[in-house]
C-alpha positions as CSV (number, residue, x, y, z in Angstrom):
1,M,27.2,-47.9,2.3
2,A,26.1,-50.8,0.0
3,T,23.5,-48.5,-1.6
4,V,25.9,-45.6,-2.2
5,L,28.7,-47.8,-3.6
6,S,26.4,-49.9,-5.9
7,S,24.8,-46.7,-7.1
8,L,28.2,-45.3,-8.0
9,V,29.0,-48.4,-9.9
10,A,25.6,-48.2,-11.7
11,G,26.4,-44.6,-12.6
12,F,29.8,-45.5,-13.9
13,L,28.3,-48.2,-16.1
14,F,25.6,-45.8,-17.2
15,A,28.2,-43.2,-18.2
16,F,30.0,-45.7,-20.4
17,A,26.7,-46.8,-22.0
18,V,25.4,-43.4,-22.9
19,V,28.5,-41.2,-23.2
20,V,31.8,-43.0,-23.4
21,M,31.1,-45.8,-25.9
22,P,28.8,-43.7,-28.1
23,G,31.5,-41.0,-28.1
24,I,34.4,-43.3,-29.1
25,K,32.1,-45.1,-31.6
26,R,32.8,-42.2,-34.0
27,L,36.5,-42.9,-34.0
28,S,38.4,-45.0,-36.6
29,D,39.0,-48.6,-35.7
30,R,42.6,-47.9,-34.7
31,E,41.6,-44.8,-32.7
32,F,38.7,-46.7,-31.0
33,I,41.0,-49.5,-29.9
34,R,43.6,-47.1,-28.6
35,A,41.1,-44.9,-26.8
36,F,39.6,-47.9,-25.1
37,Q,43.0,-49.2,-24.1
38,V,43.9,-45.9,-22.5
39,M,40.6,-45.7,-20.5
40,D,40.7,-49.3,-19.4
41,G,44.4,-49.0,-18.6
42,V,43.6,-46.5,-15.9
43,I,41.3,-49.1,-14.3
44,Q,43.6,-52.0,-14.8
45,K,46.5,-50.2,-13.2
46,G,44.4,-50.1,-10.0
47,Q,43.1,-46.5,-9.8
48,P,42.5,-46.4,-6.1
49,L,39.1,-44.7,-5.9
50,F,37.8,-46.9,-8.6
51,V,39.0,-50.1,-6.9
52,L,37.6,-48.8,-3.5
53,V,34.2,-48.2,-5.0
54,W,34.1,-51.3,-7.2
55,A,35.4,-53.8,-4.7
56,G,33.7,-52.0,-1.9
57,S,30.4,-52.3,-3.6
58,V,30.7,-56.1,-3.9
59,A,31.8,-56.5,-0.2
60,T,29.2,-54.2,1.3
61,V,26.3,-55.6,-0.8
62,A,27.4,-59.1,0.3
63,V,27.7,-58.1,4.0
64,A,24.4,-56.3,3.9
65,A,22.7,-59.4,2.4
66,V,24.2,-61.7,5.1
67,L,23.2,-59.3,8.0
68,G,19.8,-58.6,6.4
69,L,18.9,-62.2,6.3
70,W,19.1,-62.3,10.1
71,S,17.5,-59.0,10.8
72,L,14.9,-58.5,8.1
73,D,11.8,-60.4,7.3
74,G,8.9,-60.3,4.8
75,A,9.1,-57.7,2.0
76,D,12.2,-56.1,3.3
77,R,14.1,-59.4,3.2
78,L,12.8,-60.1,-0.3
79,L,13.9,-56.6,-1.5
80,L,17.4,-57.2,-0.1
81,V,17.7,-60.7,-1.6
82,V,16.5,-59.5,-5.1
83,A,18.7,-56.5,-5.0
84,T,21.7,-58.6,-4.0
85,T,21.0,-61.2,-6.7
86,L,20.6,-58.5,-9.4
87,Y,23.8,-56.8,-8.3
88,L,26.1,-59.7,-7.8
89,L,24.8,-62.0,-10.6
90,G,23.5,-59.4,-13.0
91,A,26.1,-56.7,-12.8
92,Q,29.3,-58.2,-11.2
93,L,29.3,-61.7,-12.7
94,P,29.1,-60.5,-16.3
95,T,31.8,-58.0,-15.6
96,F,34.3,-60.8,-14.7
97,M,32.9,-63.4,-17.1
98,V,32.5,-61.2,-20.2
99,N,33.6,-57.6,-20.0
100,V,37.0,-58.0,-18.3
101,P,38.1,-60.8,-20.7
102,L,37.1,-58.6,-23.6
103,N,39.0,-55.7,-22.1
104,N,42.1,-57.9,-21.7
105,Q,41.7,-59.0,-25.3
106,I,41.7,-55.4,-26.5
107,Q,44.7,-54.6,-24.1
108,S,46.8,-57.3,-25.8
109,L,46.5,-55.6,-29.2
110,D,49.0,-53.2,-30.8
111,P,46.7,-51.1,-32.9
112,D,49.6,-49.5,-34.8
113,G,50.9,-52.9,-35.7
114,L,47.6,-54.2,-37.2
115,D,46.6,-53.5,-40.7
116,E,43.1,-51.9,-41.3
117,P,41.2,-55.2,-41.8
118,A,42.7,-56.6,-38.6
119,Q,41.8,-53.5,-36.7
120,T,38.2,-53.7,-38.1
121,S,38.0,-57.4,-37.2
122,A,39.3,-56.8,-33.6
123,R,36.8,-54.0,-33.1
124,R,33.9,-56.0,-34.5
125,A,34.8,-58.9,-32.1
126,F,34.8,-56.5,-29.2
127,E,32.5,-53.6,-29.5
128,P,29.0,-55.1,-30.0
129,R,29.4,-57.8,-27.3
130,W,31.0,-55.4,-24.8
131,N,28.2,-52.9,-25.3
132,R,25.5,-55.5,-25.0
133,W,26.8,-56.8,-21.8
134,N,27.5,-53.3,-20.4
135,A,23.9,-52.5,-21.1
136,I,22.8,-55.6,-19.1
137,R,25.2,-54.6,-16.3
138,T,23.9,-51.1,-16.3
139,V,20.2,-52.2,-16.0
140,M,21.0,-54.8,-13.3
141,A,23.1,-52.5,-11.2
142,S,20.6,-49.7,-11.6
143,L,17.7,-51.9,-10.6
144,A,19.6,-53.2,-7.6
145,S,20.5,-49.7,-6.5
146,A,16.8,-48.6,-6.8
147,L,15.7,-51.6,-4.7
148,L,18.4,-50.8,-2.1
149,I,17.2,-47.2,-2.0
150,L,13.6,-48.4,-1.6
151,L,14.6,-50.7,1.2
152,M,16.4,-47.8,3.0
153,L,13.2,-45.7,2.7
154,R,11.1,-48.5,4.2
155,L,13.4,-49.0,7.2
């Protein structure tokens, strides 16, 4: 289950990196802020399948790591430790330390109440940093998922 859920998260991050953010990049600053607010609002309101996959991935990867430390050895144990570390520290930690605070910052804005320079400033403070960290999360989650798949194939 850890492999499936972490792979779904990697795919979600990948979709944002290669489709969603490049797509809304073409919008005006006001439209960009509003579009991101709407998409993120679905997540922040606790969309049940998203919550199940996201929180489930963290829980199942952690449980797999704990169980694997007792039942695996050698290269298999190493694959699991590296995959867990990449996923939890490389994908999940930046989510809660960088991306979610940036999301909350954008959510707090009233794009219609901001003049154009303020909209531009808000977007510039958000978009490059959010995209950079999303790219990092995408790579880390994808590598972790690939390692978990490799581990499954070895067992």
